[in-house]
C-alpha positions as CSV (number, residue, x, y, z in Angstrom):
1,M,112.9,129.4,107.8
2,H,114.3,132.4,106.1
3,T,112.4,134.4,103.5
4,E,114.2,133.2,100.4
5,E,113.7,129.6,101.5
6,I,110.0,130.1,102.1
7,R,109.5,131.8,98.7
8,A,111.4,128.9,97.0
9,V,109.2,126.3,98.6
10,V,105.9,128.1,97.8
11,G,107.1,128.8,94.2
12,R,107.9,125.2,93.6
13,L,104.6,124.2,95.1
14,G,102.7,126.5,92.8
15,A,104.5,125.1,89.7
16,L,103.6,121.5,90.8
17,V,100.0,122.4,91.3
18,A,99.8,124.1,87.9
19,E,101.4,121.1,86.2
20,Y,99.8,118.2,87.9
21,Y,96.5,119.1,89.6
22,V,93.6,117.0,88.6
23,F,91.6,119.9,87.3
24,P,94.0,122.0,85.2
25,E,92.1,125.2,85.2
26,I,91.7,125.2,89.0
27,G,95.4,124.3,89.3
28,A,96.4,127.4,87.3
29,E,94.1,129.6,89.5
30,V,95.7,128.1,92.7
31,A,99.2,128.7,91.3
32,D,98.4,132.3,90.5
33,R,97.0,132.8,93.9
34,L,100.1,131.4,95.6
35,A,102.3,133.6,93.4
36,A,100.3,136.7,94.4
37,A,100.6,135.8,98.1
38,V,104.4,135.4,97.8
39,A,104.7,138.8,96.1
40,E,102.7,140.3,98.9
41,G,105.0,138.7,101.5
42,R,102.1,136.7,103.1
43,Y,104.4,134.0,104.2
44,D,107.6,135.9,105.0
45,D,107.0,136.2,108.7
46,L,106.5,132.4,109.3
47,G,109.5,131.1,111.2
48,T,108.9,127.3,111.1
49,P,107.9,124.7,108.5
50,E,104.9,123.8,110.6
51,Q,103.5,127.3,110.5
52,L,104.2,127.6,106.8
53,A,102.4,124.3,106.1
54,E,99.3,125.4,108.0
55,R,98.9,128.8,106.3
56,V,99.7,127.6,102.8
57,T,97.3,124.6,103.1
58,A,94.5,127.0,104.0
59,D,95.3,129.1,100.9
60,L,95.5,126.0,98.7
61,Q,92.0,124.9,99.6
62,V,90.2,128.2,99.2
63,G,87.2,127.6,96.9
64,N,87.9,123.9,96.2
65,R,88.0,122.3,99.7
66,D,90.2,119.5,98.2
67,K,91.5,117.8,101.4
68,H,94.2,116.1,99.4
69,L,95.7,119.4,98.2
70,R,98.1,120.3,101.0
71,L,101.5,121.4,102.1
72,I,102.3,118.7,104.8
73,F,104.6,119.2,107.7
74,R,106.5,115.9,108.3
75,R,108.0,116.1,111.8
76,D,110.3,113.1,111.2
77,G,111.3,114.1,107.6
78,L,110.4,112.4,104.4
79,P,112.2,110.5,101.6
80,D,112.9,112.1,98.3
81,E,110.5,110.9,95.6
82,T,113.3,111.2,93.0
83,D,115.2,108.4,94.9
84,P,112.9,105.4,94.4
85,V,115.1,103.1,96.3
86,A,115.1,105.3,99.4
87,E,111.4,105.9,99.0
88,E,110.5,102.2,98.8
89,A,112.7,101.4,101.8
90,H,110.9,104.1,103.8
91,W,107.4,102.8,103.0
92,R,108.4,99.1,103.5
93,R,109.6,100.1,107.0
94,R,106.4,101.9,107.7
95,A,104.4,98.9,106.5
96,A,106.4,96.5,108.6
97,L,105.9,98.6,111.7
98,D,102.1,98.8,111.1
99,A,101.7,95.1,110.4
100,G,100.8,95.9,106.8
101,G,97.9,97.9,108.0
102,M,96.1,94.9,109.5
103,A,96.0,96.4,112.9
104,R,93.5,94.0,114.5
105,V,92.4,90.5,113.3
106,E,90.1,88.8,115.8
107,R,87.4,86.2,116.1
108,L,84.7,87.7,118.3
109,D,82.2,85.8,120.4
110,G,79.5,84.4,118.1
111,N,82.1,83.4,115.4
112,I,82.1,87.0,114.0
113,G,85.3,88.2,112.4
114,L,86.8,91.6,113.0
115,L,89.4,93.2,110.7
116,E,90.6,96.7,111.6
117,I,92.7,98.3,108.9
118,R,94.8,101.3,109.9
119,P,96.5,103.6,109.4
120,L,96.9,102.8,105.7
121,L,96.2,100.2,103.0
122,Y,99.8,99.6,102.1
123,P,100.6,98.4,98.5
124,P,100.3,94.7,97.9
125,N,104.0,94.3,97.2
126,M,104.6,95.4,100.8
127,A,101.6,94.2,102.6
128,G,99.8,91.6,100.4
129,P,100.9,88.7,102.6
130,A,99.4,90.5,105.7
131,V,96.0,90.7,103.9
132,T,96.2,87.0,103.0
133,A,97.1,86.0,106.5
134,A,94.3,88.1,108.0
135,M,91.7,86.7,105.5
136,S,92.9,83.1,106.1
137,L,92.1,83.6,109.8
138,L,88.7,85.2,109.2
139,A,87.5,83.0,106.3
140,S,85.6,80.6,108.5
141,T,83.8,83.2,110.5
142,D,80.0,83.6,109.8
143,A,80.0,87.4,109.4
144,L,82.7,90.1,109.2
145,L,83.1,93.6,110.6
146,I,85.7,95.7,108.7
147,D,86.7,98.7,110.9
148,L,87.9,101.6,108.7
149,R,87.3,104.3,111.3
150,R,91.0,105.2,111.5
151,C,92.0,104.2,107.9
152,V,93.3,107.5,106.4
153,G,94.4,106.3,102.9
154,G,96.4,103.9,101.0
155,S,97.0,102.1,97.7
156,P,94.3,101.6,95.1
157,D,96.0,98.3,94.2
158,Q,95.7,97.2,97.8
159,V,92.0,98.2,97.8
160,A,91.5,96.0,94.7
161,F,93.4,93.1,96.4
162,V,91.2,93.3,99.5
163,C,88.1,93.5,97.3
164,S,89.3,90.4,95.5
165,H,88.9,88.5,98.8
166,L,85.5,89.8,99.5
167,L,83.5,90.0,96.3
168,D,83.8,86.3,95.8
169,S,83.8,86.1,92.0
170,D,85.8,83.8,89.8
171,E,85.7,86.4,87.1
172,P,87.5,89.8,87.5
173,V,85.2,92.6,88.6
174,H,85.8,96.1,87.2
175,L,86.0,98.4,90.3
176,H,86.9,101.8,89.1
177,D,89.2,103.9,86.8
178,L,91.8,106.6,87.6
179,V,91.9,109.4,85.1
180,K,95.0,111.5,85.0
181,P,94.6,114.8,83.0
182,A,98.3,115.7,83.1
183,D,99.3,112.8,80.8
184,G,95.9,111.8,79.4
185,T,96.0,108.3,80.8
186,T,93.3,106.1,82.3
187,R,94.1,103.2,84.5
188,Q,91.5,100.5,85.3
189,F,91.3,98.6,88.6
190,W,89.9,95.1,88.7
191,T,89.6,92.3,91.2
192,M,91.9,89.4,90.8
193,P,90.6,86.0,89.5
194,Y,92.9,84.3,91.9
195,V,94.1,85.1,95.4
196,P,96.7,83.1,97.3
197,G,94.4,82.4,100.3
198,P,90.7,81.8,100.9
199,R,88.0,84.3,100.0
200,F,85.3,85.3,102.4
201,S,82.2,83.7,101.0
202,G,79.8,85.9,99.2
203,T,76.9,84.3,101.1
204,K,78.2,85.8,104.4
205,P,77.4,89.4,105.4
206,I,79.9,92.2,105.9
207,W,79.5,95.5,107.9
208,V,82.0,98.3,107.3
209,L,82.6,100.8,110.1
210,T,83.4,104.5,109.1
211,S,84.0,107.8,110.7
212,P,84.9,111.4,109.5
213,A,88.6,110.3,109.8
214,T,88.1,107.6,107.2
215,F,89.7,109.0,104.1
216,S,91.0,108.4,100.6
217,G,91.9,104.7,100.2
218,G,89.8,103.8,103.2
219,E,86.9,105.6,101.6
220,E,87.5,103.8,98.4
221,L,87.2,100.4,100.0
222,A,84.0,101.4,101.8
223,Y,82.6,102.9,98.6
224,N,83.4,99.8,96.5
225,L,81.9,97.4,98.9
226,Q,78.8,99.5,99.4
227,Q,78.2,100.2,95.7
228,F,78.6,96.5,94.8
229,G,76.0,95.6,97.4
230,R,78.6,93.6,99.3
231,A,78.6,95.4,102.6
232,V,76.5,97.6,104.9
233,V,78.3,100.8,105.9
234,V,77.7,101.7,109.6
235,G,78.9,104.9,111.2
236,E,79.4,108.5,110.1
237,R,80.0,110.2,106.7
238,T,83.6,109.9,105.7
239,G,86.1,112.7,104.9
240,G,85.4,113.1,101.2
241,G,88.8,112.7,99.4
242,A,88.6,110.8,96.1
243,H,91.4,112.4,94.2
244,P,94.6,110.2,94.5
245,R,97.6,112.4,95.3
246,Q,101.3,112.4,94.6
247,G,103.8,113.6,97.1
248,F,106.8,115.9,96.3
249,K,109.6,116.7,98.7
250,L,110.1,120.5,98.9
251,H,112.1,120.7,102.2
252,E,113.4,118.3,104.7
253,Q,110.1,118.5,106.6
254,L,107.7,119.8,103.9
255,E,105.8,117.7,101.4
256,A,103.6,119.0,98.6
257,S,100.5,116.8,98.3
258,V,99.0,117.3,94.8
259,P,95.9,115.4,93.6
260,V,96.8,114.1,90.2
261,A,93.8,111.9,89.2
262,R,90.1,111.4,89.7
263,S,88.4,108.2,90.5
264,V,85.5,107.0,88.4
265,S,83.4,104.2,89.8
266,S,82.3,101.5,87.4
267,V,79.0,101.4,89.2
268,T,78.1,105.0,89.7
269,G,80.3,106.8,87.1
270,T,81.3,109.2,89.8
271,N,83.0,109.2,93.3
272,W,82.9,110.4,96.9
273,E,84.9,113.6,96.5
274,G,83.6,116.4,98.7
275,T,80.6,114.3,99.8
276,G,82.2,111.4,101.6
277,V,80.8,107.9,101.7
278,V,77.3,108.2,103.1
279,P,76.6,105.4,105.6
280,D,73.7,103.0,105.2
281,L,73.2,103.1,109.0
282,D,74.1,106.6,110.3
283,V,75.2,106.3,113.9
284,P,78.0,108.1,115.9
285,A,81.4,106.6,115.0
286,D,82.1,105.5,118.5
287,E,78.8,103.5,118.5
288,A,79.4,101.9,115.1
289,F,81.1,98.8,116.4
290,A,78.4,98.0,118.9
291,E,75.7,98.5,116.3
292,A,77.4,96.3,113.7
293,Y,78.3,93.6,116.2
294,R,74.7,93.5,117.4
295,L,73.4,93.1,113.8
296,A,76.0,90.4,113.1
297,A,75.1,88.5,116.2
298,G,71.4,88.7,115.3
299,Y,72.4,87.2,111.9
300,V,74.2,84.3,113.5
301,L,71.2,83.5,115.7
302,E,69.1,83.2,112.6
303,L,71.3,80.6,111.0
304,P,69.9,77.0,110.6
305,P,70.2,75.0,113.8
306,D,73.2,72.7,114.0
307,P,74.3,70.8,117.1
308,E,77.9,71.4,116.3
309,R,77.2,75.2,116.4
310,N,75.5,75.3,119.8
311,G,78.6,76.9,121.4
312,V,78.6,79.6,118.7
313,T,74.9,80.3,119.2
314,D,75.3,80.5,122.9
315,E,78.1,83.0,122.5
316,A,76.0,85.2,120.2
317,R,73.0,85.0,122.5
318,A,75.1,85.8,125.6
319,M,76.7,88.8,123.8
320,L,73.3,90.2,122.9
321,G,72.0,89.7,126.4
322,A,75.0,91.4,128.0
323,G,75.1,94.3,125.5
324,V,78.1,95.3,123.4
325,S,80.8,97.8,124.6
326,A,82.6,100.1,122.2
327,G,85.2,98.4,120.1
């Protein structure tokens, strides 16, 4: 990259942060800091977009540690957000290649369901049918493990859609609000009174697996289920990114990631920004599956005797006797 190109990218980034950042005063400070760095020639010697992204991101996060506030290097390029048709086509292709984020759907021994969501919770208009298909397969299991250890973000609408299958309420449940200072708007997110497939019965337990890599939309799902008392979170504290971001194309391989809103839980009145979602059972992430599976199998063994369930009981007992390997 040449000097004028670098300065144009950083200048545009500063303007976007000043205009849209979730905390306007901090956004103005960050923009002033970037302008000063440009004037000093701090970025002039960086030859590649990747180098620029790394140094600018470090400067963006000084004092605020907002992990959503970044200059992102996109090796394969990125669509222009000003072209909604191209942008939607890009994300639809991504969702299709990732099975709508439903990376693993499985009945484990003991009639325990496993749903691994990664890398993203894609929007319902792109991946809603994938969620419905997954929950249709898992609805008859006795307990559910939701693996979010590699879920790094996603759509709040998809989080609400997943919660609609798990909170098991005929009435809409108010999950949280997104407050956008830039335009003074607040958007509420609720569960849906109807879903196109079966819900996972509210009488059945859920364990959610987390890691430090669990971020943004993945954290939102874990946080919602934990705060509503619907699931036990097992694993490690998550990444701590609760401010939804908007992306802006600044260069063929550089995207400005600017947090534009703050999440406000209807239960706690706050969110997980900077703190992460704190697990109920704190275990190393690579041991979370084994721990949750062990607890789920123990639950299955405590269910009332039923001759038709002898095979399931035998599976759970054999699994506990043999031990559980990392999943």
